[in-house]
C-alpha positions, 0 to 999 in steps of 0.5 A: 374387023379389029385385031385382037391381042389375047393375054391369058392362061394356056392349060391342058384340061383333063376332063372326066365325065362321070357316069354315076354318083361320085362316092368317096372311097369308091370307083366311079365309071367315067369317060376321060379325055384331055383337051386344050384349055385355059381361059385366055387360050379358049377365047383366042381359039373361038375368036380365031375360028370365027376368022378374027385376027388374033395374037395370043400371048402366054407361057408354057412349060418345056414339056411335050404337052405344052408344045402340043397346046401351042400347035393346036392354037396355030391350027386356029390361025392364031399368031401364038406368042407362047414363051417356053418356061424352062422350070415350070410345067404347062398348066393343067386343070382337072375337070369333073363333069357330073351326069347333070352337066355340073362342073368342078375344077382343080387347076394347077397354073404351072408356067402361067403363074410366071408370065413376065413383062418381057413376055409381052410383045409391045409391037402388037399394040396400037389404036386398032388393037383390042386387048382381051385379058384373062383375069387369071394371070392377075390372080397369080403374084408371079404373073401379075406384072406381065398382065399389068404390062399388057394393060399398060401397053394397051392404055398407052396407045388408046386401045380398047380393053376387055377383062374377064374376071378369075374365079370368085375364090381367086378374087377373094384371095386378091381382094375385090378392091385390089382387083378393080384397081389392077384393071382400072382403065379397061373398057369392059368387064366380063364376069359371071353372076357370082364374080360380079356379086362379089365385086359389087356387093349386089345379089342380082345381075342387074344391080351388080352390072349397074354398080360396076359401071362406076369402074368400067364404061361397060359391064357384062354379067353372065348367069348361065341358063338365065342369059346375060345382062349388059350395062353401060355407064348411065344407061339402063341394063339390057338382058338377052336370054341364053340359047337352050341346048342339051349340055354336053360339057360346060367347060369354056362356055363363058370363054366362047361367049366372050369371043362371040360378043367382042367382035360384034361390040367392036363393030358397033352392034347394039348390046342386045345383038352383041349378047345374042352373038355371045349366046350363040357361040356359047351354045356351040361350046356347051354341046361339045366336049372340051373348051375349044372349037372342034370343027 
């Protein structure tokens, strides 16, 4: 069992599951609930519920909701190293889920955009550590130095490193080549089809994964209901299907997939087995409301 350090965003997701077509200027009935969210926090939670040893590093606001989000993580057995920002609120994301399970998000990073180098505890990194870095801190200029500090600590001790890409819109703002330069030295890149296509210039998941192995030893590209592709440098891509489930809320499914895949990969499993483990945890996330484990 590896020890995980997860660095990333801590958010509150305000999820509105609408009960009919959305028409501008008109009321649309919806079921609304708030949950813990943030890509990094979600990965840490799904790792914790599987019994993994996890240290989670992030920044929150001085508000009650931020304290609540931090306490939730402790409930998953996580060592939460969450720094309180005195001037910024805890991040919030408005999530609209349609009747067909399609999702639109409206994030405000809040304190996440100020992750600082001094927020990263150097003592948690050694050769037995695996760093998982959410790409979102890299997307915010104020949080980039903190994220890069975590990467440097992990590289310095020879730890394995996985990086999950931020959204395509944020990749466009950063610049694909700039992002790839920031995360040079990572062992694995995880991206969805759209993000991988943007970074690689390839339109299909196989081609994108193969091209991106020029930058990373291992690349995993997810494509929703079409499953996921794994490609290691110099080897043929491996595909695994997604598990077929009735979707309640897709929020956080990609984070759950990461948390299912990483422990199996680090234990030496074949890529197909690791992909299947990721698909199983993602399926569990898809059938519940909210991005974190509920039991």
